[in-house]
N, CA, C and O atoms as a Tinker XYZ file with bonds, in Angstrom:
   316  protein
     1  N    -36.550000   -7.005000    1.373000    73     2
     2  CA   -37.889000   -7.496000    1.195000    64     1     3
     3  C    -38.728000   -6.387000    0.565000    63     2     4     5
     4  O    -38.584000   -5.214000    0.908000    81     3
     5  N    -39.605000   -6.773000   -0.360000    73     3     6
     6  CA   -40.507000   -5.841000   -1.019000    64     5     7
     7  C    -41.947000   -6.307000   -0.835000    63     6     8     9
     8  O    -42.219000   -7.502000   -0.719000    81     7
     9  N    -42.851000   -5.353000   -0.810000    73     7    10
    10  CA   -44.277000   -5.665000   -0.792000    64     9    11
    11  C    -44.883000   -5.088000   -2.057000    63    10    12    13
    12  O    -44.633000   -3.939000   -2.418000    81    11
    13  N    -45.681000   -5.903000   -2.718000    73    11    14
    14  CA   -46.299000   -5.507000   -3.971000    64    13    15
    15  C    -47.808000   -5.573000   -3.855000    63    14    16    17
    16  O    -48.346000   -6.418000   -3.140000    81    15
    17  N    -48.476000   -4.701000   -4.542000    73    15    18
    18  CA   -49.929000   -4.762000   -4.679000    64    17    19
    19  C    -50.192000   -5.246000   -6.092000    63    18    20    21
    20  O    -49.807000   -4.594000   -7.063000    81    19
    21  N    -50.846000   -6.384000   -6.202000    73    19    22
    22  CA   -51.085000   -6.996000   -7.511000    64    21    23
    23  C    -52.581000   -7.133000   -7.727000    63    22    24    25
    24  O    -53.319000   -7.548000   -6.834000    81    23
    25  N    -53.008000   -6.783000   -8.907000    73    23    26
    26  CA   -54.418000   -6.903000   -9.263000    64    25    27
    27  C    -54.550000   -7.966000  -10.347000    63    26    28    29
    28  O    -53.862000   -7.908000  -11.366000    81    27
    29  N    -55.431000   -8.933000  -10.130000    73    27    30
    30  CA   -55.684000   -9.971000  -11.122000    64    29    31
    31  C    -57.145000   -9.921000  -11.519000    63    30    32    33
    32  O    -58.008000   -9.577000  -10.711000    81    31
    33  N    -57.418000  -10.267000  -12.775000    73    31    34
    34  CA   -58.769000  -10.136000  -13.308000    64    33    35
    35  C    -59.650000  -11.352000  -13.079000    63    34    36    37
    36  O    -60.865000  -11.211000  -12.935000    81    35
    37  N    -59.070000  -12.532000  -13.041000    73    35    38
    38  CA   -59.902000  -13.737000  -12.953000    64    37    39
    39  C    -59.474000  -14.594000  -11.773000    63    38    40    41
    40  O    -58.330000  -14.517000  -11.325000    81    39
    41  N    -60.389000  -15.406000  -11.273000    73    39    42
    42  CA   -60.023000  -16.332000  -10.187000    64    41    43
    43  C    -58.970000  -17.349000  -10.626000    63    42    44    45
    44  O    -58.175000  -17.807000   -9.805000    81    43
    45  N    -58.958000  -17.704000  -11.903000    73    43    46
    46  CA   -57.955000  -18.642000  -12.400000    64    45    47
    47  C    -56.554000  -18.047000  -12.298000    63    46    48    49
    48  O    -55.607000  -18.723000  -11.896000    81    47
    49  N    -56.435000  -16.761000  -12.672000    73    47    50
    50  CA   -55.137000  -16.081000  -12.560000    64    49    51
    51  C    -54.697000  -15.980000  -11.100000    63    50    52    53
    52  O    -53.514000  -16.116000  -10.788000    81    51
    53  N    -55.649000  -15.743000  -10.224000    73    51    54
    54  CA   -55.320000  -15.656000   -8.801000    64    53    55
    55  C    -54.820000  -17.007000   -8.287000    63    54    56    57
    56  O    -53.856000  -17.062000   -7.523000    81    55
    57  N    -55.469000  -18.090000   -8.701000    73    55    58
    58  CA   -55.043000  -19.423000   -8.270000    64    57    59
    59  C    -53.636000  -19.733000   -8.767000    63    58    60    61
    60  O    -52.826000  -20.306000   -8.038000    81    59
    61  N    -53.350000  -19.355000  -10.001000    73    59    62
    62  CA   -52.012000  -19.573000  -10.555000    64    61    63
    63  C    -50.962000  -18.786000   -9.775000    63    62    64    65
    64  O    -49.887000  -19.303000   -9.468000    81    63
    65  N    -51.279000  -17.552000   -9.463000    73    63    66
    66  CA   -50.353000  -16.719000   -8.698000    64    65    67
    67  C    -50.104000  -17.311000   -7.312000    63    66    68    69
    68  O    -48.972000  -17.315000   -6.828000    81    67
    69  N    -51.158000  -17.808000   -6.680000    73    67    70
    70  CA   -51.004000  -18.407000   -5.346000    64    69    71
    71  C    -50.121000  -19.658000   -5.401000    63    70    72    73
    72  O    -49.400000  -19.947000   -4.446000    81    71
    73  N    -50.174000  -20.400000   -6.512000    73    71    74
    74  CA   -49.315000  -21.577000   -6.658000    64    73    75
    75  C    -47.856000  -21.172000   -6.855000    63    74    76    77
    76  O    -46.948000  -21.895000   -6.444000    81    75
    77  N    -47.631000  -20.030000   -7.478000    73    75    78
    78  CA   -46.261000  -19.578000   -7.742000    64    77    79
    79  C    -45.581000  -18.949000   -6.522000    63    78    80    81
    80  O    -44.353000  -18.946000   -6.440000    81    79
    81  N    -46.348000  -18.427000   -5.592000    73    79    82
    82  CA   -45.764000  -17.715000   -4.451000    64    81    83
    83  C    -44.743000  -18.558000   -3.671000    63    82    84    85
    84  O    -43.645000  -18.065000   -3.411000    81    83
    85  N    -45.051000  -19.791000   -3.292000    73    83    86
    86  CA   -44.040000  -20.562000   -2.543000    64    85    87
    87  C    -42.763000  -20.822000   -3.348000    63    86    88    89
    88  O    -41.673000  -20.882000   -2.779000    81    87
    89  N    -42.894000  -20.975000   -4.653000    73    87    90
    90  CA   -41.719000  -21.218000   -5.490000    64    89    91
    91  C    -40.823000  -19.988000   -5.579000    63    90    92    93
    92  O    -39.626000  -20.098000   -5.847000    81    91
    93  N    -41.408000  -18.827000   -5.353000    73    91    94
    94  CA   -40.658000  -17.579000   -5.414000    64    93    95
    95  C    -40.324000  -17.046000   -4.017000    63    94    96    97
    96  O    -39.925000  -15.891000   -3.867000    81    95
    97  N    -40.487000  -17.887000   -3.005000    73    95    98
    98  CA   -40.259000  -17.508000   -1.600000    64    97    99
    99  C    -41.144000  -16.328000   -1.210000    63    98   100   101
   100  O    -40.726000  -15.439000   -0.468000    81    99
   101  N    -42.355000  -16.337000   -1.717000    73    99   102
   102  CA   -43.313000  -15.272000   -1.405000    64   101   103
   103  C    -44.428000  -15.798000   -0.525000    63   102   104   105
   104  O    -44.617000  -17.008000   -0.399000    81   103
   105  N    -45.148000  -14.904000    0.069000    73   103   106
   106  CA   -46.289000  -15.286000    0.905000    64   105   107
   107  C    -47.358000  -14.210000    0.811000    63   106   108   109
   108  O    -47.077000  -13.046000    0.526000    81   107
   109  N    -48.571000  -14.626000    1.055000    73   107   110
   110  CA   -49.703000  -13.702000    1.040000    64   109   111
   111  C    -49.825000  -13.082000    2.420000    63   110   112   113
   112  O    -49.989000  -13.793000    3.412000    81   111
   113  N    -49.747000  -11.778000    2.487000    73   111   114
   114  CA   -49.835000  -11.084000    3.771000    64   113   115
   115  C    -51.276000  -10.689000    4.059000    63   114   116   117
   116  O    -51.782000  -10.896000    5.162000    81   115
   117  N    -51.915000  -10.131000    3.074000    73   115   118
   118  CA   -53.284000   -9.650000    3.275000    64   117   119
   119  C    -54.021000   -9.727000    1.940000    63   118   120   121
   120  O    -53.470000   -9.399000    0.890000    81   119
   121  N    -55.269000  -10.166000    2.002000    73   119   122
   122  CA   -56.081000  -10.232000    0.795000    64   121   123
   123  C    -57.282000   -9.317000    0.998000    63   122   124   125
   124  O    -58.085000   -9.525000    1.908000    81   123
   125  N    -57.400000   -8.308000    0.147000    73   123   126
   126  CA   -58.510000   -7.371000    0.237000    64   125   127
   127  C    -59.444000   -7.609000   -0.944000    63   126   128   129
   128  O    -58.995000   -7.694000   -2.088000    81   127
   129  N    -60.726000   -7.714000   -0.673000    73   127   130
   130  CA   -61.658000   -7.848000   -1.796000    64   129   131
   131  C    -61.733000   -6.535000   -2.568000    63   130   132   133
   132  O    -61.622000   -5.453000   -1.992000    81   131
   133  N    -61.921000   -6.647000   -3.857000    73   131   134
   134  CA   -62.023000   -5.431000   -4.665000    64   133   135
   135  C    -63.346000   -4.737000   -4.358000    63   134   136   137
   136  O    -64.363000   -5.402000   -4.161000    81   135
   137  N    -63.341000   -3.415000   -4.317000    73   135   138
   138  CA   -64.577000   -2.690000   -4.014000    64   137   139
   139  C    -65.599000   -2.890000   -5.133000    63   138   140   141
   140  O    -65.259000   -2.926000   -6.315000    81   139
   141  N    -66.848000   -3.016000   -4.723000    73   139   142
   142  CA   -67.930000   -3.209000   -5.689000    64   141   143
   143  C    -68.424000   -1.841000   -6.130000    63   142   144   145
   144  O    -68.880000   -1.038000   -5.316000    81   143
   145  N    -68.330000   -1.587000   -7.423000    73   143   146
   146  CA   -68.787000   -0.312000   -7.957000    64   145   147
   147  C    -70.221000   -0.470000   -8.436000    63   146   148   149
   148  O    -70.535000   -1.431000   -9.138000    81   147
   149  N    -71.098000    0.464000   -8.065000    73   147   150
   150  CA   -72.487000    0.348000   -8.514000    64   149   151
   151  C    -72.604000    0.619000  -10.013000    63   150   152   153
   152  O    -71.836000    1.393000  -10.585000    81   151
   153  N    -73.572000   -0.031000  -10.624000    73   151   154
   154  CA   -73.822000    0.210000  -12.042000    64   153   155
   155  C    -74.625000    1.493000  -12.198000    63   154   156   157
   156  O    -75.191000    2.004000  -11.232000    81   155
   157  N    -74.669000    2.007000  -13.414000    73   155   158
   158  CA   -75.440000    3.219000  -13.684000    64   157   159
   159  C    -76.905000    3.001000  -13.345000    63   158   160   161
   160  O    -77.555000    3.888000  -12.792000    81   159
   161  N    -77.424000    1.831000  -13.672000    73   159   162
   162  CA   -78.832000    1.532000  -13.372000    64   161   163
   163  C    -79.092000    1.586000  -11.869000    63   162   164   165
   164  O    -80.136000    2.082000  -11.445000    81   163
   165  N    -78.171000    1.088000  -11.063000    73   163   166
   166  CA   -78.338000    1.124000   -9.611000    64   165   167
   167  C    -78.299000    2.554000   -9.082000    63   166   168   169
   168  O    -79.074000    2.907000   -8.194000    81   167
   169  N    -77.413000    3.367000   -9.615000    73   167   170
   170  CA   -77.321000    4.763000   -9.186000    64   169   171
   171  C    -78.604000    5.517000   -9.549000    63   170   172   173
   172  O    -79.150000    6.262000   -8.736000    81   171
   173  N    -79.071000    5.312000  -10.772000    73   171   174
   174  CA   -80.301000    5.985000  -11.197000    64   173   175
   175  C    -81.493000    5.526000  -10.377000    63   174   176   177
   176  O    -82.355000    6.336000  -10.036000    81   175
   177  N    -81.556000    4.260000  -10.061000    73   175   178
   178  CA   -82.650000    3.749000   -9.233000    64   177   179
   179  C    -82.621000    4.385000   -7.850000    63   178   180   181
   180  O    -83.672000    4.696000   -7.289000    81   179
   181  N    -81.439000    4.578000   -7.302000    73   179   182
   182  CA   -81.307000    5.228000   -5.997000    64   181   183
   183  C    -81.790000    6.673000   -6.049000    63   182   184   185
   184  O    -82.450000    7.145000   -5.123000    81   183
   185  N    -81.461000    7.377000   -7.133000    73   183   186
   186  CA   -81.921000    8.761000   -7.291000    64   185   187
   187  C    -83.437000    8.802000   -7.389000    63   186   188   189
   188  O    -84.080000    9.664000   -6.789000    81   187
   189  N    -84.011000    7.868000   -8.146000    73   187   190
   190  CA   -85.466000    7.816000   -8.299000    64   189   191
   191  C    -86.133000    7.515000   -6.964000    63   190   192   193
   192  O    -87.134000    8.141000   -6.615000    81   191
   193  N    -85.587000    6.563000   -6.215000    73   191   194
   194  CA   -86.165000    6.188000   -4.924000    64   193   195
   195  C    -86.082000    7.323000   -3.905000    63   194   196   197
   196  O    -86.914000    7.410000   -3.002000    81   195
   197  N    -85.084000    8.189000   -4.048000    73   195   198
   198  CA   -84.947000    9.299000   -3.102000    64   197   199
   199  C    -85.802000   10.499000   -3.491000    63   198   200   201
   200  O    -85.728000   11.544000   -2.846000    81   199
   201  N    -86.611000   10.361000   -4.537000    73   199   202
   202  CA   -87.515000   11.442000   -4.910000    64   201   203
   203  C    -87.080000   12.170000   -6.160000    63   202   204   205
   204  O    -87.767000   13.099000   -6.585000    81   203
   205  N    -85.989000   11.800000   -6.758000    73   203   206
   206  CA   -85.532000   12.448000   -7.982000    64   205   207
   207  C    -84.773000   13.719000   -7.696000    63   206   208   209
   208  O    -84.752000   14.217000   -6.570000    81   207
   209  N    -84.158000   14.228000   -8.721000    73   207   210
   210  CA   -83.342000   15.424000   -8.566000    64   209   211
   211  C    -84.163000   16.701000   -8.728000    63   210   212   213
   212  O    -83.761000   17.755000   -8.234000    81   211
   213  N    -85.295000   16.625000   -9.404000    73   211   214
   214  CA   -86.075000   17.821000   -9.716000    64   213   215
   215  C    -86.676000   18.525000   -8.515000    63   214   216   217
   216  O    -86.796000   19.751000   -8.517000    81   215
   217  N    -87.053000   17.781000   -7.496000    73   215   218
   218  CA   -87.700000   18.391000   -6.336000    64   217   219
   219  C    -86.777000   19.311000   -5.560000    63   218   220   221
   220  O    -87.251000   20.229000   -4.890000    81   219
   221  N    -85.506000   19.097000   -5.630000    73   219   222
   222  CA   -84.576000   19.919000   -4.865000    64   221   223
   223  C    -84.433000   21.324000   -5.446000    63   222   224   225
   224  O    -83.885000   22.211000   -4.791000    81   223
   225  N    -84.919000   21.533000   -6.667000    73   223   226
   226  CA   -84.786000   22.836000   -7.300000    64   225   227
   227  C    -86.004000   23.729000   -7.097000    63   226   228   229
   228  O    -85.930000   24.922000   -7.391000    81   227
   229  N    -87.098000   23.208000   -6.616000    73   227   230
   230  CA   -88.281000   24.017000   -6.376000    64   229   231
   231  C    -89.123000   24.183000   -7.621000    63   230   232   233
   232  O    -88.979000   23.436000   -8.588000    81   231
   233  N    -90.020000   25.189000   -7.588000    73   231   234
   234  CA   -90.964000   25.434000   -8.672000    64   233   235
   235  C    -90.281000   26.221000   -9.792000    63   234   236   237
   236  O    -89.820000   27.336000   -9.550000    81   235
   237  N    -90.200000   25.675000  -11.011000    73   235   238
   238  CA   -89.520000   26.377000  -12.088000    64   237   239
   239  C    -90.228000   27.672000  -12.503000    63   238   240   241
   240  O    -89.573000   28.632000  -12.907000    81   239
   241  N    -91.545000   27.700000  -12.405000    73   239   242
   242  CA   -92.279000   28.922000  -12.772000    64   241   243
   243  C    -91.953000   30.053000  -11.792000    63   242   244   245
   244  O    -91.801000   31.205000  -12.198000    81   243
   245  N    -91.847000   29.723000  -10.513000    73   243   246
   246  CA   -91.501000   30.740000   -9.508000    64   245   247
   247  C    -90.087000   31.266000   -9.749000    63   246   248   249
   248  O    -89.846000   32.467000   -9.620000    81   247
   249  N    -89.162000   30.392000  -10.093000    73   247   250
   250  CA   -87.801000   30.808000  -10.392000    64   249   251
   251  C    -87.784000   31.753000  -11.581000    63   250   252   253
   252  O    -87.086000   32.767000  -11.558000    81   251
   253  N    -88.556000   31.430000  -12.631000    73   251   254
   254  CA   -88.596000   32.278000  -13.819000    64   253   255
   255  C    -89.178000   33.653000  -13.500000    63   254   256   257
   256  O    -88.672000   34.665000  -13.986000    81   255
   257  N    -90.233000   33.701000  -12.690000    73   255   258
   258  CA   -90.814000   35.003000  -12.302000    64   257   259
   259  C    -89.784000   35.836000  -11.535000    63   258   260   261
   260  O    -89.669000   37.040000  -11.762000    81   259
   261  N    -89.050000   35.212000  -10.645000    73   259   262
   262  CA   -88.053000   35.937000   -9.867000    64   261   263
   263  C    -86.944000   36.477000  -10.769000    63   262   264   265
   264  O    -86.547000   37.635000  -10.636000    81   263
   265  N    -86.447000   35.658000  -11.673000    73   263   266
   266  CA   -85.370000   36.081000  -12.560000    64   265   267
   267  C    -85.838000   37.222000  -13.461000    63   266   268   269
   268  O    -85.093000   38.176000  -13.686000    81   267
   269  N    -87.039000   37.138000  -13.968000    73   267   270
   270  CA   -87.547000   38.194000  -14.852000    64   269   271
   271  C    -87.824000   39.484000  -14.099000    63   270   272   273
   272  O    -87.849000   40.553000  -14.709000    81   271
   273  N    -88.031000   39.412000  -12.787000    73   271   274
   274  CA   -88.246000   40.640000  -12.016000    64   273   275
   275  C    -86.973000   41.473000  -11.950000    63   274   276   277
   276  O    -87.029000   42.667000  -11.656000    81   275
   277  N    -85.830000   40.856000  -12.218000    73   275   278
   278  CA   -84.571000   41.584000  -12.191000    64   277   279
   279  C    -84.324000   42.341000  -13.494000    63   278   280   281
   280  O    -83.460000   43.217000  -13.543000    81   279
   281  N    -85.068000   42.016000  -14.544000    73   279   282
   282  CA   -84.863000   42.663000  -15.847000    64   281   283
   283  C    -85.125000   44.162000  -15.726000    63   282   284   285
   284  O    -85.993000   44.605000  -14.974000    81   283
   285  N    -84.358000   44.917000  -16.481000    73   283   286
   286  CA   -84.574000   46.359000  -16.486000    64   285   287
   287  C    -85.462000   46.712000  -17.670000    63   286   288   289
   288  O    -85.538000   45.965000  -18.645000    81   287
   289  N    -86.123000   47.837000  -17.580000    73   287   290
   290  CA   -86.971000   48.292000  -18.659000    64   289   291
   291  C    -86.071000   48.906000  -19.729000    63   290   292   293
   292  O    -85.214000   49.734000  -19.420000    81   291
   293  N    -86.259000   48.511000  -20.961000    73   291   294
   294  CA   -85.445000   49.018000  -22.048000    64   293   295
   295  C    -85.865000   50.437000  -22.398000    63   294   296   297
   296  O    -87.021000   50.813000  -22.206000    81   295
   297  N    -84.937000   51.216000  -22.905000    73   295   298
   298  CA   -85.227000   52.605000  -23.274000    64   297   299
   299  C    -86.346000   52.637000  -24.307000    63   298   300   301
   300  O    -86.372000   51.841000  -25.245000    81   299
   301  N    -87.265000   53.571000  -24.115000    73   299   302
   302  CA   -88.362000   53.734000  -25.062000    64   301   303
   303  C    -89.514000   52.783000  -24.852000    63   302   304   305
   304  O    -90.464000   52.783000  -25.635000    81   303
   305  N    -89.452000   51.978000  -23.820000    73   303   306
   306  CA   -90.539000   51.024000  -23.549000    64   305   307
   307  C    -91.073000   51.267000  -22.144000    63   306   308   309
   308  O    -90.339000   51.664000  -21.238000    81   307
   309  N    -92.336000   51.024000  -21.990000    73   307   310
   310  CA   -92.943000   51.173000  -20.680000    64   309   311
   311  C    -93.224000   49.796000  -20.111000    63   310   312   313
   312  O    -93.355000   48.815000  -20.843000    81   311
   313  N    -93.313000   49.744000  -18.828000    73   311   314
   314  CA   -93.541000   48.449000  -18.181000    64   313   315
   315  C    -94.965000   48.058000  -18.173000    63   314   316
   316  O    -95.310000   46.993000  -17.662000    81   315
C-alpha cells in the first residue's frame, strides 16, 4: 500500500479524481485545505496598521549625529 500527496488546481479536477479513486481501489484518508497565503496588499496594510516600519528605527537625525561623532579629524584640519 502507498500513500500519496496530490495537489489539484481546480475543484473540477478534484471531483474527477474523487470519481476515479473507487475504480483504482483507492480511498481518501484525509483532506487538508490548502493554506491561504496573504497578498502583498494585505501584508503592507498590516505593516501600516502596526505603525509602519520607520518608527522602529528612531530619529534619523540623532543617528546621523551619533555616527558623525565617531569620525576622526583629518590631518591638517581642526575641529
